[in-house]
C-alpha positions in Angstrom: 103.4 102.3 35.0 101.2 105.4 34.0 98.8 106.2 36.2 95.3 107.4 35.0 92.0 109.0 37.1 88.4 109.2 35.9 85.9 110.7 37.3 83.6 108.3 36.6 80.4 110.4 36.6 81.4 113.2 34.0 82.8 110.4 31.6 79.6 109.2 32.1 78.0 112.5 31.3 79.8 112.2 27.7 78.5 109.4 26.9 75.0 109.3 25.6 74.1 105.3 26.4 75.2 105.8 29.7 73.4 108.8 30.6 69.7 107.3 29.8 70.8 104.5 32.2 70.5 104.5 35.8 73.6 105.0 38.0 74.2 101.3 39.1 73.9 100.5 35.6 75.9 102.8 33.9 78.8 103.0 36.2 78.8 99.1 35.3 78.7 99.5 32.0 81.4 102.2 32.3 83.6 100.0 34.1 83.4 97.2 31.7 84.4 99.3 28.9 87.2 100.6 30.9 88.0 97.4 31.8 87.8 96.3 27.8 90.3 99.3 26.6 92.9 98.6 29.1 93.0 95.4 28.7 96.7 94.2 28.2 97.4 97.7 29.1 99.9 98.0 31.7 98.4 101.0 33.6 96.8 101.8 37.2 93.3 103.0 36.8 91.3 104.6 39.4 87.9 105.3 39.2 86.3 108.2 41.5 82.5 107.9 42.1 80.2 110.8 43.5 78.0 109.6 46.3 77.8 106.2 48.5 78.8 102.6 46.5 75.5 100.9 45.8 76.6 97.8 44.8 80.3 95.9 45.0 81.7 96.0 41.0 84.4 93.7 40.1 86.8 95.3 38.5 90.5 94.9 38.9 90.2 98.8 39.5 90.3 101.3 42.0 87.2 102.9 42.7 87.2 105.2 45.5 83.3 106.8 46.1 83.4 110.7 47.6 80.2 109.5 49.6 79.1 113.2 51.2 81.7 114.8 49.1 82.0 116.1 45.3 84.7 113.5 43.7 86.5 116.3 42.5 87.8 117.2 45.4 88.9 113.9 46.2 90.4 113.7 42.8 92.3 117.0 43.3 94.0 115.5 47.0 94.8 112.8 45.4 
């Protein structure tokens, strides 16, 4: 099974539609889009986000928040 690590904040920064939104809404829309893209594919997806979780997002993906560290550090360790 293929595994994907996605740096959510970097991804949001690359999509102009998401950059315009507040962090919570942009994160929600990103995960929704990723779920549609990866639907019916046999993959494991982990989305890494900077900071603390503000609300629970319903998803089959693993969502990892970095809390007081940059998400890049956590991605490198994984």
